PDB file with one MODEL, atoms N, CA, C and O in Angstrom:
MODEL        1
ATOM      1  N   UNK A   1       0.896  -1.120   0.251  1.00  0.00           N
ATOM      2  CA  UNK A   1       0.161  -0.269  -0.204  1.00  0.00           C
ATOM      3  C   UNK A   1       1.383   1.139  -0.055  1.00  0.00           C
ATOM      4  O   UNK A   1       1.616   2.076  -0.819  1.00  0.00           O
ATOM      5  N   UNK A   2       1.822   0.851   0.938  1.00  0.00           N
ATOM      6  CA  UNK A   2       2.628   2.445   0.728  1.00  0.00           C
ATOM      7  C   UNK A   2       3.338   2.546  -0.527  1.00  0.00           C
ATOM      8  O   UNK A   2       3.487   3.700  -0.929  1.00  0.00           O
ATOM      9  N   UNK A   3       3.884   1.485  -1.349  1.00  0.00           N
ATOM     10  CA  UNK A   3       4.134   1.934  -2.461  1.00  0.00           C
ATOM     11  C   UNK A   3       3.469   2.656  -3.939  1.00  0.00           C
ATOM     12  O   UNK A   3       3.928   3.205  -4.940  1.00  0.00           O
ATOM     13  N   UNK A   4       1.652   2.165  -3.222  1.00  0.00           N
ATOM     14  CA  UNK A   4       0.664   2.952  -4.427  1.00  0.00           C
ATOM     15  C   UNK A   4       0.755   4.258  -3.882  1.00  0.00           C
ATOM     16  O   UNK A   4       0.690   5.058  -4.816  1.00  0.00           O
ATOM     17  N   UNK A   5       0.890   4.902  -2.666  1.00  0.00           N
ATOM     18  CA  UNK A   5       1.147   5.549  -2.098  1.00  0.00           C
ATOM     19  C   UNK A   5       1.928   7.086  -2.950  1.00  0.00           C
ATOM     20  O   UNK A   5       1.693   8.185  -3.451  1.00  0.00           O
ATOM     21  N   UNK A   6       2.878   6.183  -2.645  1.00  0.00           N
ATOM     22  CA  UNK A   6       4.267   6.685  -3.256  1.00  0.00           C
ATOM     23  C   UNK A   6       4.182   7.142  -4.975  1.00  0.00           C
ATOM     24  O   UNK A   6       4.342   8.095  -5.738  1.00  0.00           O
ATOM     25  N   UNK A   7       3.908   6.089  -4.940  1.00  0.00           N
ATOM     26  CA  UNK A   7       3.739   6.452  -6.783  1.00  0.00           C
ATOM     27  C   UNK A   7       2.633   7.453  -7.070  1.00  0.00           C
ATOM     28  O   UNK A   7       3.049   8.170  -7.981  1.00  0.00           O
ATOM     29  N   UNK A   8       1.750   7.722  -6.807  1.00  0.00           N
ATOM     30  CA  UNK A   8       0.313   8.300  -7.056  1.00  0.00           C
ATOM     31  C   UNK A   8       1.038   9.962  -5.831  1.00  0.00           C
ATOM     32  O   UNK A   8       0.829  11.150  -6.078  1.00  0.00           O
ATOM     33  N   UNK A   9       1.383   9.720  -5.314  1.00  0.00           N
ATOM     34  CA  UNK A   9       2.391  11.520  -4.726  1.00  0.00           C
ATOM     35  C   UNK A   9       3.428  12.003  -5.798  1.00  0.00           C
ATOM     36  O   UNK A   9       3.690  13.200  -5.914  1.00  0.00           O
ATOM     37  N   UNK A  10       4.176  10.766  -6.800  1.00  0.00           N
ATOM     38  CA  UNK A  10       5.085  11.590  -7.351  1.00  0.00           C
ATOM     39  C   UNK A  10       4.208  11.608  -8.230  1.00  0.00           C
ATOM     40  O   UNK A  10       4.311  12.784  -8.578  1.00  0.00           O
ATOM     41  N   UNK A  11       3.233  11.086  -9.001  1.00  0.00           N
ATOM     42  CA  UNK A  11       2.025  11.187 -10.190  1.00  0.00           C
ATOM     43  C   UNK A  11       1.958  12.804 -10.213  1.00  0.00           C
ATOM     44  O   UNK A  11       2.403  13.769 -10.835  1.00  0.00           O
ATOM     45  N   UNK A  12       0.945  12.407  -8.920  1.00  0.00           N
ATOM     46  CA  UNK A  12       0.471  14.281  -8.564  1.00  0.00           C
ATOM     47  C   UNK A  12       1.407  15.207  -8.222  1.00  0.00           C
ATOM     48  O   UNK A  12       0.943  16.279  -7.834  1.00  0.00           O
ATOM     49  N   UNK A  13       2.318  15.127  -8.246  1.00  0.00           N
ATOM     50  CA  UNK A  13       3.871  16.252  -8.283  1.00  0.00           C
ATOM     51  C   UNK A  13       3.817  16.273  -9.229  1.00  0.00           C
ATOM     52  O   UNK A  13       3.147  17.175  -9.734  1.00  0.00           O
ATOM     53  N   UNK A  14       4.335  15.516  -9.896  1.00  0.00           N
ATOM     54  CA  UNK A  14       4.712  15.652 -11.726  1.00  0.00           C
ATOM     55  C   UNK A  14       3.950  16.270 -12.123  1.00  0.00           C
ATOM     56  O   UNK A  14       4.372  17.315 -12.617  1.00  0.00           O
ATOM     57  N   UNK A  15       2.703  16.090 -12.161  1.00  0.00           N
ATOM     58  CA  UNK A  15       1.843  16.641 -12.639  1.00  0.00           C
ATOM     59  C   UNK A  15       1.347  18.003 -12.486  1.00  0.00           C
ATOM     60  O   UNK A  15       0.841  18.578 -13.449  1.00  0.00           O
ATOM     61  N   UNK A  16       1.487  18.720 -11.022  1.00  0.00           N
ATOM     62  CA  UNK A  16       0.961  19.693 -10.380  1.00  0.00           C
ATOM     63  C   UNK A  16       2.376  20.511 -10.955  1.00  0.00           C
ATOM     64  O   UNK A  16       2.243  21.655 -11.391  1.00  0.00           O
ATOM     65  N   UNK A  17       3.693  19.874 -10.930  1.00  0.00           N
ATOM     66  CA  UNK A  17       4.501  20.956 -11.624  1.00  0.00           C
ATOM     67  C   UNK A  17       4.634  21.047 -12.891  1.00  0.00           C
ATOM     68  O   UNK A  17       5.334  21.900 -13.438  1.00  0.00           O
ATOM     69  N   UNK A  18       3.892  20.066 -13.551  1.00  0.00           N
ATOM     70  CA  UNK A  18       3.575  20.840 -15.349  1.00  0.00           C
ATOM     71  C   UNK A  18       2.304  21.784 -15.407  1.00  0.00           C
ATOM     72  O   UNK A  18       2.360  22.669 -16.260  1.00  0.00           O
ATOM     73  N   UNK A  19       1.195  21.724 -14.641  1.00  0.00           N
ATOM     74  CA  UNK A  19       0.939  22.964 -14.328  1.00  0.00           C
ATOM     75  C   UNK A  19       0.768  24.429 -13.729  1.00  0.00           C
ATOM     76  O   UNK A  19      -0.171  25.219 -13.827  1.00  0.00           O
ATOM     77  N   UNK A  20       1.862  24.515 -13.145  1.00  0.00           N
ATOM     78  CA  UNK A  20       2.306  25.107 -12.439  1.00  0.00           C
ATOM     79  C   UNK A  20       3.372  26.642 -13.731  1.00  0.00           C
ATOM     80  O   UNK A  20       3.746  27.809 -13.611  1.00  0.00           O
ATOM     81  N   UNK A  21       3.391  25.827 -14.524  1.00  0.00           N
ATOM     82  CA  UNK A  21       4.647  26.394 -15.216  1.00  0.00           C
ATOM     83  C   UNK A  21       3.562  27.520 -15.765  1.00  0.00           C
ATOM     84  O   UNK A  21       2.350  27.506 -15.982  1.00  0.00           O
ATOM     85  N   UNK A  22       5.010  28.860 -15.918  1.00  0.00           N
ATOM     86  CA  UNK A  22       4.107  29.968 -16.004  1.00  0.00           C
ATOM     87  C   UNK A  22       5.304  30.711 -17.047  1.00  0.00           C
ATOM     88  O   UNK A  22       6.514  30.483 -17.054  1.00  0.00           O
ATOM     89  N   UNK A  23       4.460  31.752 -17.986  1.00  0.00           N
ATOM     90  CA  UNK A  23       5.434  32.251 -18.526  1.00  0.00           C
ATOM     91  C   UNK A  23       6.006  34.121 -17.919  1.00  0.00           C
ATOM     92  O   UNK A  23       5.582  35.226 -17.581  1.00  0.00           O
ATOM     93  N   UNK A  24       7.242  33.298 -18.145  1.00  0.00           N
ATOM     94  CA  UNK A  24       8.707  34.400 -17.506  1.00  0.00           C
ATOM     95  C   UNK A  24       8.498  35.710 -18.032  1.00  0.00           C
ATOM     96  O   UNK A  24       7.940  35.680 -19.129  1.00  0.00           O
ATOM     97  N   UNK A  25       8.711  36.616 -17.691  1.00  0.00           N
ATOM     98  CA  UNK A  25       8.974  38.500 -17.907  1.00  0.00           C
ATOM     99  C   UNK A  25       9.766  38.078 -19.351  1.00  0.00           C
ATOM    100  O   UNK A  25      10.684  37.304 -19.625  1.00  0.00           O
ATOM    101  N   UNK A  26       8.918  39.000 -20.114  1.00  0.00           N
ATOM    102  CA  UNK A  26      10.075  38.730 -21.302  1.00  0.00           C
ATOM    103  C   UNK A  26      11.867  39.966 -20.796  1.00  0.00           C
ATOM    104  O   UNK A  26      12.001  41.075 -20.278  1.00  0.00           O
ATOM    105  N   UNK A  27      12.661  39.106 -21.240  1.00  0.00           N
ATOM    106  CA  UNK A  27      14.006  39.410 -21.350  1.00  0.00           C
ATOM    107  C   UNK A  27      14.668  39.911 -22.405  1.00  0.00           C
ATOM    108  O   UNK A  27      13.933  39.941 -23.392  1.00  0.00           O
ATOM    109  N   UNK A  28      15.773  40.326 -22.612  1.00  0.00           N
ATOM    110  CA  UNK A  28      16.388  40.884 -23.811  1.00  0.00           C
ATOM    111  C   UNK A  28      17.200  39.164 -24.076  1.00  0.00           C
ATOM    112  O   UNK A  28      18.117  38.542 -23.539  1.00  0.00           O
ATOM    113  N   UNK A  29      15.862  38.831 -25.644  1.00  0.00           N
ATOM    114  CA  UNK A  29      16.529  37.481 -26.223  1.00  0.00           C
ATOM    115  C   UNK A  29      18.028  37.065 -26.872  1.00  0.00           C
ATOM    116  O   UNK A  29      18.842  37.853 -27.355  1.00  0.00           O
ATOM    117  N   UNK A  30      18.109  36.186 -26.795  1.00  0.00           N
ATOM    118  CA  UNK A  30      19.679  35.948 -27.063  1.00  0.00           C
ATOM    119  C   UNK A  30      19.114  34.843 -28.051  1.00  0.00           C
ATOM    120  O   UNK A  30      18.272  33.955 -27.912  1.00  0.00           O
ATOM    121  N   UNK A  31      20.052  35.323 -29.284  1.00  0.00           N
ATOM    122  CA  UNK A  31      19.514  34.570 -30.393  1.00  0.00           C
ATOM    123  C   UNK A  31      20.490  33.181 -30.417  1.00  0.00           C
ATOM    124  O   UNK A  31      21.656  33.232 -30.025  1.00  0.00           O
ATOM    125  N   UNK A  32      19.965  32.131 -30.846  1.00  0.00           N
ATOM    126  CA  UNK A  32      20.641  30.593 -30.851  1.00  0.00           C
ATOM    127  C   UNK A  32      20.714  30.076 -32.439  1.00  0.00           C
ATOM    128  O   UNK A  32      19.778  29.523 -33.016  1.00  0.00           O
ATOM    129  N   UNK A  33      21.825  30.325 -32.938  1.00  0.00           N
ATOM    130  CA  UNK A  33      21.583  29.117 -34.059  1.00  0.00           C
ATOM    131  C   UNK A  33      21.029  28.168 -34.299  1.00  0.00           C
ATOM    132  O   UNK A  33      20.526  28.046 -35.416  1.00  0.00           O
ATOM    133  N   UNK A  34      20.931  27.252 -33.438  1.00  0.00           N
ATOM    134  CA  UNK A  34      20.711  26.366 -33.512  1.00  0.00           C
ATOM    135  C   UNK A  34      19.689  26.290 -32.758  1.00  0.00           C
ATOM    136  O   UNK A  34      19.587  25.064 -32.812  1.00  0.00           O
ATOM    137  N   UNK A  35      18.804  26.618 -32.065  1.00  0.00           N
ATOM    138  CA  UNK A  35      17.798  26.633 -31.611  1.00  0.00           C
ATOM    139  C   UNK A  35      16.754  27.467 -32.150  1.00  0.00           C
ATOM    140  O   UNK A  35      17.195  28.585 -32.418  1.00  0.00           O
ATOM    141  N   UNK A  36      15.629  27.337 -32.384  1.00  0.00           N
ATOM    142  CA  UNK A  36      14.473  28.186 -32.737  1.00  0.00           C
ATOM    143  C   UNK A  36      14.158  28.858 -31.481  1.00  0.00           C
ATOM    144  O   UNK A  36      14.501  28.737 -30.305  1.00  0.00           O
ATOM    145  N   UNK A  37      13.353  29.638 -32.183  1.00  0.00           N
ATOM    146  CA  UNK A  37      12.744  31.140 -31.467  1.00  0.00           C
ATOM    147  C   UNK A  37      11.310  30.174 -30.984  1.00  0.00           C
ATOM    148  O   UNK A  37      10.887  29.192 -31.593  1.00  0.00           O
ATOM    149  N   UNK A  38      10.758  30.750 -29.777  1.00  0.00           N
ATOM    150  CA  UNK A  38       9.597  30.316 -29.007  1.00  0.00           C
ATOM    151  C   UNK A  38       8.542  30.709 -29.963  1.00  0.00           C
ATOM    152  O   UNK A  38       7.489  30.283 -29.489  1.00  0.00           O
ATOM    153  N   UNK A  39       8.238  31.513 -31.442  1.00  0.00           N
ATOM    154  CA  UNK A  39       7.288  32.028 -32.298  1.00  0.00           C
ATOM    155  C   UNK A  39       7.635  31.128 -32.671  1.00  0.00           C
ATOM    156  O   UNK A  39       6.644  30.503 -32.291  1.00  0.00           O
ATOM    157  N   UNK A  40       8.287  30.308 -33.187  1.00  0.00           N
ATOM    158  CA  UNK A  40       8.464  29.391 -34.276  1.00  0.00           C
ATOM    159  C   UNK A  40       7.639  27.667 -34.198  1.00  0.00           C
ATOM    160  O   UNK A  40       7.295  26.865 -35.066  1.00  0.00           O
ATOM    161  N   UNK A  41       7.569  27.679 -32.484  1.00  0.00           N
ATOM    162  CA  UNK A  41       6.549  26.893 -32.475  1.00  0.00           C
ATOM    163  C   UNK A  41       4.996  27.153 -32.685  1.00  0.00           C
ATOM    164  O   UNK A  41       4.382  28.000 -32.036  1.00  0.00           O
ATOM    165  N   UNK A  42       4.417  26.338 -33.657  1.00  0.00           N
ATOM    166  CA  UNK A  42       3.290  26.653 -34.263  1.00  0.00           C
ATOM    167  C   UNK A  42       1.827  25.870 -33.893  1.00  0.00           C
ATOM    168  O   UNK A  42       0.679  26.065 -34.293  1.00  0.00           O
ATOM    169  N   UNK A  43       2.345  25.005 -33.050  1.00  0.00           N
ATOM    170  CA  UNK A  43       1.990  23.526 -33.182  1.00  0.00           C
ATOM    171  C   UNK A  43       1.230  23.148 -31.919  1.00  0.00           C
ATOM    172  O   UNK A  43       0.637  22.089 -31.711  1.00  0.00           O
ATOM    173  N   UNK A  44       1.363  24.305 -31.030  1.00  0.00           N
ATOM    174  CA  UNK A  44       1.445  24.088 -29.925  1.00  0.00           C
ATOM    175  C   UNK A  44      -0.280  25.336 -29.512  1.00  0.00           C
ATOM    176  O   UNK A  44      -1.223  25.227 -28.728  1.00  0.00           O
ATOM    177  N   UNK A  45       0.193  26.547 -30.723  1.00  0.00           N
ATOM    178  CA  UNK A  45      -0.662  27.790 -30.891  1.00  0.00           C
ATOM    179  C   UNK A  45      -1.692  26.999 -31.300  1.00  0.00           C
ATOM    180  O   UNK A  45      -2.790  26.997 -30.742  1.00  0.00           O
ATOM    181  N   UNK A  46      -1.360  26.219 -32.392  1.00  0.00           N
ATOM    182  CA  UNK A  46      -2.870  25.939 -33.389  1.00  0.00           C
ATOM    183  C   UNK A  46      -3.638  25.104 -32.337  1.00  0.00           C
ATOM    184  O   UNK A  46      -4.851  25.275 -32.215  1.00  0.00           O
ATOM    185  N   UNK A  47      -3.111  24.392 -31.731  1.00  0.00           N
ATOM    186  CA  UNK A  47      -3.611  23.197 -30.945  1.00  0.00           C
ATOM    187  C   UNK A  47      -5.109  24.380 -29.897  1.00  0.00           C
ATOM    188  O   UNK A  47      -6.314  24.455 -29.660  1.00  0.00           O
ATOM    189  N   UNK A  48      -4.156  24.847 -29.724  1.00  0.00           N
ATOM    190  CA  UNK A  48      -4.798  26.017 -28.297  1.00  0.00           C
ATOM    191  C   UNK A  48      -6.112  26.713 -29.339  1.00  0.00           C
ATOM    192  O   UNK A  48      -7.308  26.423 -29.334  1.00  0.00           O
ATOM    193  N   UNK A  49      -5.500  27.542 -30.045  1.00  0.00           N
ATOM    194  CA  UNK A  49      -7.254  28.108 -30.947  1.00  0.00           C
ATOM    195  C   UNK A  49      -7.833  27.151 -31.093  1.00  0.00           C
ATOM    196  O   UNK A  49      -8.905  27.173 -30.487  1.00  0.00           O
ATOM    197  N   UNK A  50      -7.504  25.599 -32.033  1.00  0.00           N
ATOM    198  CA  UNK A  50      -8.534  24.837 -32.215  1.00  0.00           C
ATOM    199  C   UNK A  50      -9.328  24.282 -30.907  1.00  0.00           C
ATOM    200  O   UNK A  50     -10.377  23.641 -30.980  1.00  0.00           O
ATOM    201  N   UNK A  51      -8.734  24.592 -29.834  1.00  0.00           N
ATOM    202  CA  UNK A  51      -9.324  23.797 -28.496  1.00  0.00           C
ATOM    203  C   UNK A  51      -8.678  22.264 -28.842  1.00  0.00           C
ATOM    204  O   UNK A  51      -9.095  21.556 -27.926  1.00  0.00           O
ATOM    205  N   UNK A  52      -8.152  21.737 -29.419  1.00  0.00           N
ATOM    206  CA  UNK A  52      -7.515  20.247 -29.550  1.00  0.00           C
ATOM    207  C   UNK A  52      -6.878  20.043 -28.164  1.00  0.00           C
ATOM    208  O   UNK A  52      -6.903  19.047 -27.441  1.00  0.00           O
ATOM    209  N   UNK A  53      -6.160  21.539 -27.936  1.00  0.00           N
ATOM    210  CA  UNK A  53      -5.327  20.624 -27.069  1.00  0.00           C
ATOM    211  C   UNK A  53      -6.164  20.137 -25.748  1.00  0.00           C
ATOM    212  O   UNK A  53      -5.692  19.376 -24.904  1.00  0.00           O
ATOM    213  N   UNK A  54      -7.551  20.725 -25.699  1.00  0.00           N
ATOM    214  CA  UNK A  54      -8.060  19.467 -24.695  1.00  0.00           C
ATOM    215  C   UNK A  54      -7.929  18.289 -24.802  1.00  0.00           C
ATOM    216  O   UNK A  54      -7.871  17.435 -23.917  1.00  0.00           O
ATOM    217  N   UNK A  55      -7.861  18.165 -26.186  1.00  0.00           N
ATOM    218  CA  UNK A  55      -7.817  16.400 -26.819  1.00  0.00           C
ATOM    219  C   UNK A  55      -6.743  15.508 -25.798  1.00  0.00           C
ATOM    220  O   UNK A  55      -6.706  14.553 -25.022  1.00  0.00           O
ATOM    221  N   UNK A  56      -5.837  16.672 -26.472  1.00  0.00           N
ATOM    222  CA  UNK A  56      -4.666  16.302 -25.887  1.00  0.00           C
ATOM    223  C   UNK A  56      -4.015  15.739 -24.258  1.00  0.00           C
ATOM    224  O   UNK A  56      -3.217  14.851 -23.956  1.00  0.00           O
ATOM    225  N   UNK A  57      -4.709  16.623 -23.547  1.00  0.00           N
ATOM    226  CA  UNK A  57      -4.748  16.594 -22.059  1.00  0.00           C
ATOM    227  C   UNK A  57      -6.090  15.353 -21.618  1.00  0.00           C
ATOM    228  O   UNK A  57      -6.095  14.683 -20.586  1.00  0.00           O
ATOM    229  N   UNK A  58      -6.802  15.327 -22.363  1.00  0.00           N
ATOM    230  CA  UNK A  58      -7.918  14.027 -22.090  1.00  0.00           C
ATOM    231  C   UNK A  58      -7.266  12.687 -22.166  1.00  0.00           C
ATOM    232  O   UNK A  58      -7.443  11.743 -21.397  1.00  0.00           O
ATOM    233  N   UNK A  59      -6.406  12.750 -23.315  1.00  0.00           N
ATOM    234  CA  UNK A  59      -5.907  11.539 -23.783  1.00  0.00           C
ATOM    235  C   UNK A  59      -4.675  11.258 -22.669  1.00  0.00           C
ATOM    236  O   UNK A  59      -4.392  10.128 -22.271  1.00  0.00           O
ATOM    237  N   UNK A  60      -3.998  12.483 -22.239  1.00  0.00           N
ATOM    238  CA  UNK A  60      -2.888  12.109 -20.849  1.00  0.00           C
ATOM    239  C   UNK A  60      -3.050  11.190 -19.645  1.00  0.00           C
ATOM    240  O   UNK A  60      -2.482  10.242 -19.103  1.00  0.00           O
ATOM    241  N   UNK A  61      -4.543  12.272 -19.459  1.00  0.00           N
ATOM    242  CA  UNK A  61      -5.068  12.207 -18.030  1.00  0.00           C
ATOM    243  C   UNK A  61      -5.768   9.998 -18.550  1.00  0.00           C
ATOM    244  O   UNK A  61      -5.691   8.975 -17.870  1.00  0.00           O
ATOM    245  N   UNK A  62      -6.013  10.100 -19.159  1.00  0.00           N
ATOM    246  CA  UNK A  62      -6.738   8.473 -19.296  1.00  0.00           C
ATOM    247  C   UNK A  62      -5.426   7.213 -19.316  1.00  0.00           C
ATOM    248  O   UNK A  62      -5.524   6.136 -18.728  1.00  0.00           O
ATOM    249  N   UNK A  63      -4.332   7.614 -20.059  1.00  0.00           N
ATOM    250  CA  UNK A  63      -2.758   6.817 -19.879  1.00  0.00           C
ATOM    251  C   UNK A  63      -2.816   6.729 -18.414  1.00  0.00           C
ATOM    252  O   UNK A  63      -2.890   5.688 -17.762  1.00  0.00           O
ATOM    253  N   UNK A  64      -2.761   8.328 -17.817  1.00  0.00           N
ATOM    254  CA  UNK A  64      -2.340   7.955 -16.471  1.00  0.00           C
ATOM    255  C   UNK A  64      -3.541   7.434 -15.229  1.00  0.00           C
ATOM    256  O   UNK A  64      -3.289   7.163 -14.054  1.00  0.00           O
ATOM    257  N   UNK A  65      -4.719   7.405 -15.831  1.00  0.00           N
ATOM    258  CA  UNK A  65      -5.612   6.712 -15.138  1.00  0.00           C
ATOM    259  C   UNK A  65      -4.879   5.519 -15.438  1.00  0.00           C
ATOM    260  O   UNK A  65      -3.935   5.164 -14.732  1.00  0.00           O
ATOM    261  N   UNK A  66      -5.173   5.024 -16.219  1.00  0.00           N
ATOM    262  CA  UNK A  66      -5.234   3.342 -16.000  1.00  0.00           C
ATOM    263  C   UNK A  66      -3.822   2.768 -16.123  1.00  0.00           C
ATOM    264  O   UNK A  66      -3.650   1.550 -16.161  1.00  0.00           O
ATOM    265  N   UNK A  67      -2.422   3.974 -16.207  1.00  0.00           N
ATOM    266  CA  UNK A  67      -1.550   3.331 -15.639  1.00  0.00           C
ATOM    267  C   UNK A  67      -1.417   2.702 -14.101  1.00  0.00           C
ATOM    268  O   UNK A  67      -1.007   1.627 -13.664  1.00  0.00           O
ATOM    269  N   UNK A  68      -2.068   4.131 -13.389  1.00  0.00           N
ATOM    270  CA  UNK A  68      -2.575   3.743 -11.536  1.00  0.00           C
ATOM    271  C   UNK A  68      -3.228   2.385 -11.505  1.00  0.00           C
ATOM    272  O   UNK A  68      -2.730   1.339 -11.088  1.00  0.00           O
ATOM    273  N   UNK A  69      -4.535   2.594 -12.063  1.00  0.00           N
ATOM    274  CA  UNK A  69      -5.068   1.300 -12.206  1.00  0.00           C
ATOM    275  C   UNK A  69      -4.453   0.008 -12.015  1.00  0.00           C
ATOM    276  O   UNK A  69      -4.627  -0.790 -11.094  1.00  0.00           O
ATOM    277  N   UNK A  70      -3.512  -0.093 -13.290  1.00  0.00           N
ATOM    278  CA  UNK A  70      -2.685  -1.208 -13.457  1.00  0.00           C
ATOM    279  C   UNK A  70      -1.540  -1.760 -12.666  1.00  0.00           C
ATOM    280  O   UNK A  70      -1.057  -2.892 -12.641  1.00  0.00           O
ATOM    281  N   UNK A  71      -1.120  -0.250 -11.787  1.00  0.00           N
ATOM    282  CA  UNK A  71       0.012  -0.733 -10.622  1.00  0.00           C
ATOM    283  C   UNK A  71      -1.368  -1.218  -8.989  1.00  0.00           C
ATOM    284  O   UNK A  71      -1.325  -2.033  -8.068  1.00  0.00           O
ATOM    285  N   UNK A  72      -2.278  -0.270  -9.398  1.00  0.00           N
ATOM    286  CA  UNK A  72      -2.960  -0.794  -7.985  1.00  0.00           C
ATOM    287  C   UNK A  72      -3.141  -2.531  -7.827  1.00  0.00           C
ATOM    288  O   UNK A  72      -2.783  -3.313  -6.947  1.00  0.00           O
ATOM    289  N   UNK A  73      -3.807  -2.694  -9.007  1.00  0.00           N
ATOM    290  CA  UNK A  73      -3.966  -4.659  -9.157  1.00  0.00           C
ATOM    291  C   UNK A  73      -3.247  -5.142  -9.101  1.00  0.00           C
ATOM    292  O   UNK A  73      -3.348  -6.181  -8.448  1.00  0.00           O
ATOM    293  N   UNK A  74      -1.599  -4.728  -9.878  1.00  0.00           N
ATOM    294  CA  UNK A  74      -0.801  -5.308  -9.903  1.00  0.00           C
ATOM    295  C   UNK A  74      -0.076  -6.001  -8.165  1.00  0.00           C
ATOM    296  O   UNK A  74       0.368  -7.016  -7.629  1.00  0.00           O
ATOM    297  N   UNK A  75      -0.387  -4.609  -7.938  1.00  0.00           N
ATOM    298  CA  UNK A  75       0.409  -4.417  -6.164  1.00  0.00           C
ATOM    299  C   UNK A  75      -0.699  -5.297  -5.724  1.00  0.00           C
ATOM    300  O   UNK A  75      -0.384  -6.451  -6.016  1.00  0.00           O
ATOM    301  N   UNK A  76      -1.693  -5.263  -5.231  1.00  0.00           N
ATOM    302  CA  UNK A  76      -2.578  -6.238  -5.196  1.00  0.00           C
ATOM    303  C   UNK A  76      -2.566  -7.870  -5.269  1.00  0.00           C
ATOM    304  O   UNK A  76      -2.900  -8.621  -4.353  1.00  0.00           O
ATOM    305  N   UNK A  77      -2.138  -8.219  -6.471  1.00  0.00           N
ATOM    306  CA  UNK A  77      -1.706  -9.922  -6.612  1.00  0.00           C
ATOM    307  C   UNK A  77       0.059  -9.971  -6.134  1.00  0.00           C
ATOM    308  O   UNK A  77       0.579 -10.986  -5.671  1.00  0.00           O
ATOM    309  N   UNK A  78       0.464  -9.255  -6.260  1.00  0.00           N
ATOM    310  CA  UNK A  78       1.987  -9.313  -6.168  1.00  0.00           C
ATOM    311  C   UNK A  78       1.580  -9.111  -4.209  1.00  0.00           C
ATOM    312  O   UNK A  78       2.560  -9.597  -3.643  1.00  0.00           O
ATOM    313  N   UNK A  79       0.779  -8.713  -3.359  1.00  0.00           N
ATOM    314  CA  UNK A  79       0.743  -9.034  -2.158  1.00  0.00           C
ATOM    315  C   UNK A  79      -0.221  -9.913  -1.574  1.00  0.00           C
ATOM    316  O   UNK A  79      -0.204 -10.087  -0.355  1.00  0.00           O
ATOM    317  N   UNK A  80      -0.951 -10.413  -2.206  1.00  0.00           N
ATOM    318  CA  UNK A  80      -1.966 -11.797  -2.557  1.00  0.00           C
ATOM    319  C   UNK A  80      -0.462 -12.607  -2.493  1.00  0.00           C
ATOM    320  O   UNK A  80       0.267 -12.525  -1.504  1.00  0.00           O
ATOM    321  N   UNK A  81      -0.098 -13.443  -3.772  1.00  0.00           N
ATOM    322  CA  UNK A  81       1.521 -14.080  -3.357  1.00  0.00           C
ATOM    323  C   UNK A  81       2.070 -14.135  -2.646  1.00  0.00           C
ATOM    324  O   UNK A  81       2.457 -15.127  -2.028  1.00  0.00           O
ATOM    325  N   UNK A  82       2.354 -12.691  -2.459  1.00  0.00           N
ATOM    326  CA  UNK A  82       3.627 -12.600  -0.777  1.00  0.00           C
ATOM    327  C   UNK A  82       2.451 -13.218   0.156  1.00  0.00           C
ATOM    328  O   UNK A  82       2.005 -14.066  -0.617  1.00  0.00           O
ATOM    329  N   UNK A  83       2.006 -13.276   0.829  1.00  0.00           N
ATOM    330  CA  UNK A  83       1.390 -13.616   1.754  1.00  0.00           C
ATOM    331  C   UNK A  83       0.882 -15.385   1.706  1.00  0.00           C
ATOM    332  O   UNK A  83       0.732 -16.127   2.677  1.00  0.00           O
ATOM    333  N   UNK A  84       0.678 -15.741   0.103  1.00  0.00           N
ATOM    334  CA  UNK A  84       0.783 -16.951   0.083  1.00  0.00           C
ATOM    335  C   UNK A  84       2.607 -17.907   0.528  1.00  0.00           C
ATOM    336  O   UNK A  84       2.699 -19.061   0.947  1.00  0.00           O
ATOM    337  N   UNK A  85       3.663 -17.035   0.274  1.00  0.00           N
ATOM    338  CA  UNK A  85       4.348 -17.620   0.045  1.00  0.00           C
ATOM    339  C   UNK A  85       4.977 -17.465   1.146  1.00  0.00           C
ATOM    340  O   UNK A  85       6.164 -17.781   1.232  1.00  0.00           O
ATOM    341  N   UNK A  86       4.114 -16.818   2.442  1.00  0.00           N
ATOM    342  CA  UNK A  86       4.948 -16.553   4.011  1.00  0.00           C
ATOM    343  C   UNK A  86       4.243 -17.821   4.951  1.00  0.00           C
ATOM    344  O   UNK A  86       4.729 -18.188   6.020  1.00  0.00           O
ATOM    345  N   UNK A  87       3.116 -18.360   4.393  1.00  0.00           N
ATOM    346  CA  UNK A  87       2.509 -18.793   4.976  1.00  0.00           C
ATOM    347  C   UNK A  87       3.014 -20.642   4.821  1.00  0.00           C
ATOM    348  O   UNK A  87       2.413 -21.502   5.464  1.00  0.00           O
TER     349      UNK A  87
ENDMDL
END
């Protein structure tokens, strides 16, 4: 049970860290020849404008929920096997 709580806390912490990303104040931009500028990334802007970013969020949440459910059932099965071997 402790493992499940630890994994859930890790996942929630990671998701909280991702949602708290905020835009930084504009500073003098340094142009790098090998790195594209932030304005060159059109995919994220397009997804936000079309409202499809929510599809991405739902898919990610579905995958994360599935992984958590899988880990819980796997932990229960392993716990039952451990109890059988202890007897």
